[in-house]
OpenMM code with the backbone's topology and positions (N, CA, C; nanometers):
from openmm import Vec3, app, unit

residues = "MET ALA ALA ILE ASP LYS LEU ASP TYR ASP LYS VAL ILE GLU VAL ALA ARG TYR MET GLY TYR ASP PRO LYS LYS PRO LYS GLU LEU SER GLN TYR ILE LYS LYS ILE SER LYS MET ASP LEU TRP ASP ILE SER ARG ILE LEU PHE PHE GLY ASP SER LEU SER THR ARG ARG GLY ASN".split()
positions = [
    Vec3(9.8335, -3.8684, -4.1632),
    Vec3(9.8790, -3.7657, -4.2557),
    Vec3(9.9999, -3.6951, -4.1941),
    Vec3(10.1009, -3.6763, -4.2736),
    Vec3(10.2214, -3.6085, -4.2266),
    Vec3(10.1936, -3.4600, -4.2085),
    Vec3(10.2597, -3.4002, -4.1119),
    Vec3(10.2394, -3.2586, -4.0825),
    Vec3(10.2799, -3.1711, -4.2005),
    Vec3(10.3779, -3.2154, -4.2774),
    Vec3(10.4247, -3.1353, -4.3904),
    Vec3(10.3151, -3.1205, -4.4963),
    Vec3(10.2235, -3.2151, -4.5029),
    Vec3(10.1140, -3.2079, -4.5995),
    Vec3(10.0183, -3.0934, -4.5699),
    Vec3(10.0177, -3.0460, -4.4471),
    Vec3(9.9288, -2.9372, -4.4087),
    Vec3(9.9874, -2.8000, -4.4416),
    Vec3(10.1142, -2.7963, -4.4842),
    Vec3(10.1811, -2.6703, -4.5141),
    Vec3(10.1830, -2.6444, -4.6640),
    Vec3(10.1727, -2.5165, -4.7016),
    Vec3(10.1933, -2.4853, -4.8419),
    Vec3(10.3440, -2.4748, -4.8689),
    Vec3(10.3797, -2.4698, -4.9941),
    Vec3(10.5202, -2.4746, -5.0344),
    Vec3(10.6008, -2.3600, -4.9720),
    Vec3(10.5437, -2.2405, -4.9651),
    Vec3(10.6156, -2.1255, -4.9081),
    Vec3(10.6497, -2.1479, -4.7612),
    Vec3(10.5604, -2.2092, -4.6872),
    Vec3(10.5866, -2.2369, -4.5448),
    Vec3(10.6948, -2.3438, -4.5295),
    Vec3(10.6937, -2.4419, -4.6178),
    Vec3(10.7979, -2.5450, -4.6138),
    Vec3(10.9342, -2.4798, -4.6376),
    Vec3(10.9416, -2.3907, -4.7346),
    Vec3(11.0664, -2.3196, -4.7632),
    Vec3(11.1071, -2.2339, -4.6443),
    Vec3(11.0099, -2.1678, -4.5810),
    Vec3(11.0393, -2.0843, -4.4644),
    Vec3(11.0967, -2.1677, -4.3495),
    Vec3(11.0377, -2.2822, -4.3229),
    Vec3(11.0885, -2.3701, -4.2178),
    Vec3(11.2294, -2.4170, -4.2536),
    Vec3(11.2492, -2.4558, -4.3777),
    Vec3(11.3811, -2.5020, -4.4222),
    Vec3(11.4859, -2.3919, -4.4073),
    Vec3(11.4496, -2.2689, -4.4370),
    Vec3(11.5453, -2.1580, -4.4222),
    Vec3(11.5820, -2.1363, -4.2766),
    Vec3(11.4853, -2.1486, -4.1861),
    Vec3(11.5157, -2.1365, -4.0439),
    Vec3(11.6069, -2.2499, -3.9973),
    Vec3(11.5982, -2.3636, -4.0656),
    Vec3(11.6813, -2.4779, -4.0296),
    Vec3(11.8193, -2.4729, -4.0941),
    Vec3(11.8423, -2.3726, -4.1782),
    Vec3(11.9745, -2.3573, -4.2374),
    Vec3(11.9814, -2.3724, -4.3872),
    Vec3(11.8686, -2.3921, -4.4526),
    Vec3(11.8663, -2.4068, -4.5985),
    Vec3(11.9106, -2.2781, -4.6659),
    Vec3(12.0003, -2.2911, -4.7626),
    Vec3(12.0492, -2.1781, -4.8407),
    Vec3(11.9842, -2.1843, -4.9782),
    Vec3(11.9007, -2.0854, -5.0133),
    Vec3(11.8336, -2.0873, -5.1439),
    Vec3(11.9305, -2.0888, -5.2623),
    Vec3(12.0533, -2.0537, -5.2390),
    Vec3(12.1530, -2.0565, -5.3463),
    Vec3(12.1996, -2.1991, -5.3764),
    Vec3(12.1569, -2.2938, -5.2921),
    Vec3(12.1923, -2.4351, -5.3096),
    Vec3(12.0635, -2.5180, -5.3178),
    Vec3(11.9922, -2.5077, -5.4291),
    Vec3(11.8607, -2.5737, -5.4384),
    Vec3(11.8657, -2.7255, -5.4299),
    Vec3(11.9795, -2.7865, -5.4547),
    Vec3(11.9888, -2.9321, -5.4465),
    Vec3(11.9723, -2.9818, -5.3034),
    Vec3(11.9986, -2.8963, -5.2044),
    Vec3(11.9870, -2.9345, -5.0637),
    Vec3(11.8432, -2.9344, -5.0136),
    Vec3(11.7531, -2.8747, -5.0886),
    Vec3(11.6152, -2.8603, -5.0423),
    Vec3(11.5515, -2.9948, -5.0109),
    Vec3(11.5782, -3.0955, -5.0914),
    Vec3(11.5162, -3.2256, -5.0672),
    Vec3(11.5579, -3.2845, -4.9329),
    Vec3(11.6810, -3.2572, -4.8898),
    Vec3(11.7265, -3.3041, -4.7591),
    Vec3(11.6461, -3.2382, -4.6471),
    Vec3(11.6219, -3.1082, -4.6607),
    Vec3(11.5455, -3.0364, -4.5591),
    Vec3(11.3994, -3.0802, -4.5599),
    Vec3(11.3439, -3.1030, -4.6779),
    Vec3(11.2060, -3.1500, -4.6851),
    Vec3(11.1935, -3.2860, -4.6174),
    Vec3(11.2922, -3.3695, -4.6336),
    Vec3(11.2904, -3.5014, -4.5697),
    Vec3(11.2928, -3.4861, -4.4173),
    Vec3(11.3742, -3.3920, -4.3661),
    Vec3(11.3795, -3.3679, -4.2214),
    Vec3(11.2478, -3.3114, -4.1699),
    Vec3(11.1920, -3.2166, -4.2443),
    Vec3(11.0663, -3.1541, -4.2027),
    Vec3(10.9535, -3.2558, -4.2032),
    Vec3(10.9542, -3.3477, -4.2981),
    Vec3(10.8471, -3.4470, -4.3064),
    Vec3(10.8464, -3.5406, -4.1859),
    Vec3(10.9579, -3.5525, -4.1173),
    Vec3(10.9661, -3.6377, -3.9981),
    Vec3(10.9259, -3.5639, -3.8711),
    Vec3(10.9067, -3.4329, -3.8806),
    Vec3(10.8718, -3.3522, -3.7638),
    Vec3(10.7206, -3.3534, -3.7428),
    Vec3(10.6800, -3.3298, -3.6181),
    Vec3(10.5374, -3.3159, -3.5952),
    Vec3(10.4973, -3.1694, -3.6104),
    Vec3(10.3678, -3.1470, -3.6201),
    Vec3(10.3168, -3.0131, -3.6460),
    Vec3(10.3547, -2.9149, -3.5354),
    Vec3(10.3634, -2.9630, -3.4122),
    Vec3(10.4005, -2.8773, -3.2997),
    Vec3(10.5400, -2.8182, -3.3197),
    Vec3(10.6370, -2.9011, -3.3565),
    Vec3(10.7735, -2.8521, -3.3773),
    Vec3(10.7812, -2.7571, -3.4959),
    Vec3(10.7091, -2.7874, -3.6016),
    Vec3(10.7073, -2.6982, -3.7180),
    Vec3(10.6483, -2.5633, -3.6794),
    Vec3(10.5415, -2.5654, -3.6035),
    Vec3(10.4776, -2.4405, -3.5596),
    Vec3(10.5720, -2.3585, -3.4721),
    Vec3(10.6463, -2.4261, -3.3852),
    Vec3(10.7406, -2.3544, -3.2993),
    Vec3(10.8512, -2.2896, -3.3815),
    Vec3(10.9002, -2.3586, -3.4827),
    Vec3(11.0033, -2.3008, -3.5695),
    Vec3(10.9480, -2.1785, -3.6406),
    Vec3(10.8268, -2.1884, -3.6926),
    Vec3(10.7674, -2.0748, -3.7628),
    Vec3(10.7399, -1.9576, -3.6687),
    Vec3(10.6982, -1.9872, -3.5458),
    Vec3(10.6651, -1.8808, -3.4511),
    Vec3(10.7898, -1.8122, -3.3960),
    Vec3(10.8859, -1.8909, -3.3520),
    Vec3(11.0039, -1.8339, -3.2894),
    Vec3(11.1135, -1.7995, -3.3888),
    Vec3(11.1068, -1.8556, -3.5071),
    Vec3(11.2015, -1.8221, -3.6116),
    Vec3(11.3413, -1.8769, -3.5896),
    Vec3(11.3527, -1.9815, -3.5133),
    Vec3(11.4847, -2.0429, -3.4955),
    Vec3(11.4698, -2.1934, -3.5066),
    Vec3(11.5803, -2.2600, -3.5193),
    Vec3(11.5784, -2.4032, -3.5422),
    Vec3(11.5786, -2.4808, -3.4124),
    Vec3(11.4835, -2.5699, -3.3971),
    Vec3(11.4818, -2.6585, -3.2817),
    Vec3(11.5933, -2.7608, -3.2938),
    Vec3(11.6262, -2.7976, -3.4165),
    Vec3(11.7297, -2.8986, -3.4355),
    Vec3(11.8652, -2.8473, -3.3880),
    Vec3(11.8893, -2.7181, -3.3974),
    Vec3(12.0151, -2.6613, -3.3504),
    Vec3(12.0218, -2.6684, -3.1982),
    Vec3(11.9106, -2.6365, -3.1325),
    Vec3(11.9097, -2.6377, -2.9863),
    Vec3(11.9153, -2.7783, -2.9304),
    Vec3(11.8641, -2.8748, -3.0039),
    Vec3(11.8651, -3.0125, -2.9569),
    Vec3(11.9937, -3.0840, -2.9909),
    Vec3(12.0746, -3.0229, -3.0743),
    Vec3(12.2014, -3.0841, -3.1096),
    Vec3(12.1889, -3.1891, -3.2189),
    Vec3(12.0788, -3.1865, -3.2952),
    Vec3(12.0600, -3.2838, -3.4046),
    Vec3(12.1339, -3.2406, -3.5275),
] * unit.nanometer
topology = app.Topology()
chain = topology.addChain("A")
for resn in residues:
    res = topology.addResidue(resn, chain)
    for name in ("N", "CA", "C"):
        topology.addAtom(name, app.Element.getBySymbol(name[0]), res)
C-alpha cells in the first residue's frame, strides 16, 4: 500500500503546499500528488512535522 493512501485529502494538500504547490494553480496538483505517491511515509511525516520540503534540501 502506498503511503499516500494513509493520508486524508487535507494532509496531501498540506504536504504539496510545503513542497511548493500554489493553490492558485490547481492544474499542478496532480504533479505534486504523483511526487508524494512515490515518497515513503517517513519522508511525508518529516515534511508534515518540520514544515519544509525534503526535496528542496536534497536538490530534487
